[in-house]
Phi, psi and omega in degrees: 000316178296318179298318181297318181295321179296320180295318179297320180297317178299319180298321181293330183274349180294137180279135175284147178293125182268130178293122180289147180262030179204161174245146178247130174235127184215173178157192182221152176233121178283132182055061182294158177271131184303129177067006178280136180246162173270131181245129175249123182244119177270097186295321184297319182256004178056047180234151178236148171237136179248129180247121181288143176240126182280176186294342177270358179088014181264146176211153177198132179211155178244127182243124175265112188256134177290331179200163176306137191226137171268134178237144161269111184257152179209145167234274167262332178232164182273147173206151183273149176222145171230122182233143172221156180303137183103342179285147174226084189265131177247129181243134180235117179263123180288339170200174188292340182265348187277157167279146187282159167262147187242149173214169179091183182289118185112353184289328179295317177299316178301315183292329176294315178297320179297316179293323178301316178297324178294321177297316179295320179298328180296320181277341180258017181306319171234094188304311183296318180294322181299315183274354180258357181285164177305149187301321179299318180292319178300312182296323178296315180294319180293321177298319180296320177299315180299317180294317179295320180295313180296323177295322178298314180295315182298321183293338184242008191302322182295337182262358184252144179282155188297326178299316179298313182298314181299318181291325178292321178294320177292323180295329178293320177299314179297317180303313182297320179294320179294320180295318179295321178295319179293324177298318178294322178298319180291332174301315179293316180300311184292332177289321184272333187240030179293151177307134180098342178282149178299139179290145166305154185251161168229153181225142172055047171279141180299130179259130181305326182277000178123144179071204179230162179223148175241165181303318183299337182285339187247009178286169180118343174225166168298147182232130173251111185260133177248114175267121188209184174201156182293335183271000186265110181300309178300330177295313181294330176299326183283344187304309180300324179291323179292318178298319178295320179297316180299321178294318181295326186252019184296335180261007179265167183274062180215141181247142180252123184234125177250125180245114179273141175254025171300155176293147179301329179294343180258024181302320180296321178296319177299314181296321181295319180293323177300318179290313184296321182270357181054049182289143181244192183073187178274123183249118182236154177242120182295167189271339186207044176052222180296338181276000176303138184300322179299318179295316179295319182294335176265009176055038183277118179247351179204151179236158006285153172227139182238139186228140175243129177241153176272175185300337180270358180090018176268152184286129170262314179205119182279350179216073187282161176301154179281160178303331181282352182265125179304331182300334183300318181295326175297318180294311182295320181290343177275354178271163180274070181240000000 
């Protein structure tokens, strides 16, 4: 009886684990980039958190969260994060360009998000091909993604908090609706921009060399069109590859045309970049940025975009490979140039 009472007394005095009102994120980056920080972006609330990284690649921060939060995180590459108070997540980057491996409290949630992204990447390996396939094949692939995703959640459900699971289930519904809308959009695109159809036209775009040019003025050869802008980072990344490509194909029957969608008020900035980067080929400035009719007719929602036309102005590929992609040379070498 005395032993029992002592045991009960000890039990009453034990402290209950208190839920922390903050999350801890820490880790290491091998060969860190000088002065580069980790950025966490909360898209839902339009807020950012910046995590400092020291010269040895170590970082540690405490975040007090009003509610569990999904972040788009980035160092050199993007990766998803879900954090809630009480988590102590450790991230290890094997190098500055890699996505991290996770351990600690919250790592299972991180790994589920990572696997989810891998599943999505699998169906989007060739984005245009995925949405351009026959409807039965599209539905079969989307159904398989849904089944794999649900199996992933079910396999880890006991380790995931209910808020995370509920949001993932709702996100799947939204994802499916977006995919169906995109499939319908591609039906329209492929009907209007199929190979062999006449290209949409543009008229009186400012020519860097003077005057204006229209599509009809530059026909007579195959044309590789680069839709870009001075403010577009991925566009500028392609520039060295494009210059090299132009040099390789300078004796072929193909013309390289770059059309900037910079604002007309930024014409001087456009001209300066052409000079600074020593850009070659035909350099044109569109008439109304993204609202230019040529841009709208090609359903361009993001740049860079590359287009190939034949000498008569018919479409060869409305969304051609980029200069940095080895596949482009296979496409060009398959033309009669």
